[in-house]
C-alpha positions in Angstrom: -44.2 39.9 27.5 -42.9 42.4 25.0 -39.8 42.0 22.9 -38.1 44.6 20.8 -36.6 43.5 17.5 -33.1 43.9 19.1 -34.0 41.8 22.1 -35.3 38.9 19.9 -32.0 39.0 17.9 -29.9 39.1 21.0 -31.7 36.0 22.4 -31.2 34.2 19.1 -27.5 35.0 18.8 -27.0 34.0 22.5 -28.6 30.6 21.9 -26.2 30.1 19.1 -23.3 31.1 21.3 -22.4 34.1 19.0 -22.1 37.8 19.7 -25.0 39.9 18.5 -24.2 41.5 15.1 -26.8 44.1 14.4 -26.3 47.4 12.6 -28.5 50.4 13.0 -29.4 52.3 9.8 -31.0 55.7 10.2 -34.6 55.7 9.2 -34.1 58.8 7.0 -31.5 56.9 5.0 -33.8 54.0 4.6 -36.5 56.3 3.3 -34.1 57.8 0.8 -32.8 54.4 -0.4 -36.0 52.4 -0.6 -37.4 54.1 -3.7 -34.1 53.4 -5.6 -34.2 49.8 -4.5 -37.8 49.6 -5.7 -36.7 50.7 -9.2 -34.0 48.0 -9.3 -35.8 45.1 -7.7 -39.4 44.9 -6.4 -38.5 41.7 -4.6 -35.7 43.3 -2.6 -37.8 46.4 -2.1 -40.5 44.2 -0.5 -38.0 42.5 1.8 -36.4 45.7 2.8 -39.7 47.4 3.4 -40.9 44.4 5.6 -37.7 44.4 7.6 -37.9 48.2 8.1 -41.5 48.0 9.2 -41.0 45.1 11.6 -37.9 46.5 13.2 -39.7 49.7 14.2 -42.2 47.8 16.5 -42.1 45.7 19.6 -43.7 42.3 19.6 -46.3 41.4 22.1 -48.6 38.4 22.5 -50.7 37.0 25.2 -48.8 34.7 27.6 -49.5 31.1 26.9 -47.6 27.8 27.6 -44.7 27.3 29.9 -41.7 27.9 27.7 -39.9 31.2 27.1 -38.6 32.5 23.8 -35.1 32.0 25.2 -35.8 28.4 26.0 -37.2 27.8 22.5 -34.2 29.3 20.8 -31.9 27.2 23.0 -33.9 24.1 22.0 -33.6 24.6 18.3 -30.1 26.1 18.2 -28.3 22.7 17.9 -30.3 21.9 14.8 -29.1 25.0 13.0 
């Protein structure tokens, strides 16, 4: 099964009983802002770069087990 970053977030928000709150930022804008962020904080730059990289790719893994990601999120939601 393959999940986009958005699909994972939607499953997580649904498990919490909340509406999905994601904002799209144009990639060109991120590329302009990242070098400025790097000058101000290498820590925030690393975090922003990681999020940017992750959000551009789908996630795929071999199927194993019997639970779905949705079921997992629903199981841990009450603990959050």
